C-alpha positions in Angstrom: 32.6 -26.6 -6.8 30.0 -24.2 -7.3 30.2 -22.5 -4.1 31.3 -19.5 -5.7 28.5 -19.6 -8.1 26.0 -19.8 -5.1 27.5 -16.7 -3.7 27.3 -15.0 -6.9 23.4 -15.7 -6.7 23.0 -14.7 -3.1 24.8 -11.3 -4.2 22.4 -10.5 -6.5 19.6 -11.5 -4.6 21.0 -9.3 -1.6 21.4 -6.4 -4.1 17.7 -6.5 -5.1 16.2 -6.6 -1.6 18.5 -4.4 0.0 17.6 -0.4 0.6 18.9 1.7 -2.0 19.4 5.4 -1.4 18.2 6.3 -5.1 15.0 4.7 -4.2 14.1 6.3 -1.2 15.9 3.8 1.1 13.3 1.2 -0.3 14.6 -2.1 -2.0 13.9 -2.9 -5.6 12.3 -6.2 -4.6 11.0 -7.6 -1.1 11.0 -10.8 -2.5 12.8 -13.2 -5.2 12.5 -16.2 -7.2 15.5 -17.9 -8.2 15.3 -19.7 -11.7 18.5 -21.3 -13.0 19.2 -23.4 -15.9 21.4 -26.5 -16.5 24.8 -25.6 -14.5 22.5 -22.7 -12.8 19.8 -25.0 -11.8 21.4 -26.5 -8.9 23.6 -23.6 -7.9 19.9 -21.5 -8.1 18.2 -24.4 -6.0 21.2 -24.6 -3.3 21.4 -20.5 -3.2 17.5 -19.9 -2.8 17.7 -22.2 0.1 20.3 -19.5 1.8 18.2 -16.5 0.5 15.9 -15.3 3.3 13.8 -13.4 0.5 13.9 -16.3 -2.1 10.3 -17.2 -1.9 11.0 -20.3 -4.4 13.1 -21.6 -7.4 12.6 -23.2 -10.5 15.4 -25.8 -12.0 15.6 -25.8 -15.3 17.0 -29.0 -16.8 19.5 -29.5 -14.1 22.8 -31.6 -15.0 22.1 -34.4 -12.8 24.0 -37.0 -14.6 27.4 -35.0 -15.1 26.9 -32.7 -11.5 30.2 -34.8 -10.5 32.6 -33.1 -13.3 30.4 -29.7 -13.5 30.7 -28.8 -9.7 33.8 -30.7 -9.1 32.2 -33.7 -7.0 30.3 -30.9 -5.3 26.8 -32.0 -6.9 25.7 -34.2 -3.7 26.2 -31.1 -1.7 24.8 -28.7 -4.0 21.4 -31.3 -3.9 21.5 -31.2 -0.3 21.3 -27.6 0.3 18.5 -27.6 -2.5 16.5 -29.7 -0.3 16.8 -27.4 2.6 13.9 -25.8 1.1 10.5 -26.9 2.8 7.8 -24.6 2.5 9.4 -22.9 -0.6 7.6 -23.9 -4.0 10.0 -25.6 -6.5 9.3 -26.2 -10.0 11.9 -29.2 -11.7 11.8 -29.2 -15.5 13.4 -31.9 -18.0 13.0 -33.0 -20.9 12.9 -37.1 -21.6 15.8 -36.7 -24.1 17.9 -33.9 -22.1 21.6 -35.3 -22.7 22.8 -34.1 -19.2 19.8 -35.7 -16.9 18.2 -38.9 -17.5 14.4 -38.8 -16.3 15.5 -41.4 -13.7 18.1 -39.3 -12.4 15.8 -36.2 -12.6 13.1 -38.2 -10.6 15.6 -39.0 -7.9 16.6 -35.6 -7.5 12.8 -34.5 -7.4 12.0 -37.1 -4.7 15.1 -35.6 -2.6 13.1 -32.5 -2.4 10.4 -31.6 0.3 7.2 -30.0 -0.6 5.8 -28.2 -2.2 7.0 -28.9 -5.6 5.9 -29.6 -8.8 8.1 -31.6 -11.7 7.4 -31.5 -15.3 9.1 -34.2 -17.8 8.6 -32.9 -21.4 8.5 -35.9 -24.0 10.8 -35.9 -26.7 12.4 -32.5 -25.4 16.1 -32.1 -25.2 18.4 -30.1 -23.0 19.0 -27.3 -25.3 15.2 -27.1 -26.5 13.4 -27.0 -23.2 13.4 -23.1 -23.5 10.5 -23.5 -26.0 8.5 -24.5 -22.7 9.2 -22.0 -20.3 6.6 -19.3 -20.7 3.6 -21.6 -20.1 5.6 -23.6 -17.6 6.6 -20.4 -15.5 3.6 -18.8 -15.8 1.6 -22.0 -14.8 3.7 -22.4 -12.0 3.8 -19.2 -10.8 0.1 -18.9 -10.9 -0.9 -21.9 -9.4 2.0 -21.9 -6.7 1.7 -18.6 -5.2 -2.1 -18.1 -5.5 -2.1 -15.3 -8.1 -4.0 -14.6 -11.2 -1.0 -13.6 -13.4 2.8 -12.6 -13.5 1.7 -9.1 -13.3 -0.2 -9.8 -10.0 2.9 -12.0 -8.8 5.0 -9.1 -9.3 3.2 -6.6 -7.1 3.8 -9.0 -4.3 4.0 -12.8 -3.2 1.0 -13.1 -0.8 2.1 -13.1 3.0 1.3 -16.5 3.9 3.7 -17.7 1.2 6.0 -14.9 2.2 5.9 -16.1 5.5 6.6 -19.6 4.9 9.5 -19.2 2.9 11.0 -17.3 5.5 10.7 -19.8 8.3 12.0 -22.3 6.1 15.2 -20.4 5.9 15.6 -19.4 9.4 
C-alpha cells in the first residue's frame, strides 16, 4: 500500500532534523526537500505533506498508470496526501515516452496539486532516461522556487518566508 514506505521517508527526515548529541545537540538539517523517483515519487510526495521540516518535494517519473498495482489499490490515497501541500514548492517531471505514466495521467496528477508547482514534460524521454535531465531540472527548480542563487546557497538554509509557508501548510 505504500504506507510503510511513507513512514520510512518520515523517519529518515526526522533523523536529519532531530537534535544529535554528537553534533552539540544540533540537527544535521533544519529543513528537507523530498525527491522521489518512480515508485518513490508518490511515496515521497505523500510523506512530504506529513513532515513539518519538508519545505518542498520533487516527484520524478510518477508511475500513475500503474499505481493501482504498485501501491495495492492505494494510489489515489497517496495522491490525496500529496495534494495536502499548499504553499510548498513542487517539481513534477515526466517524459513523453514514459512507460508507466502517460502525459494525460501526469497532467491529471499535476492538476490535483495546489500551488506552487512546476511541471516539466520532457519530449522523447522515457521512464529510465529521465535521470539525464535531473541535474539541470532540479537546480533550476531549487533556485527559482526557493529564491536562492545556487545549490550551495540553498544548502545553507531555505529563506525564512518559504520555510514559514511550508510549516503552516503542515499544521
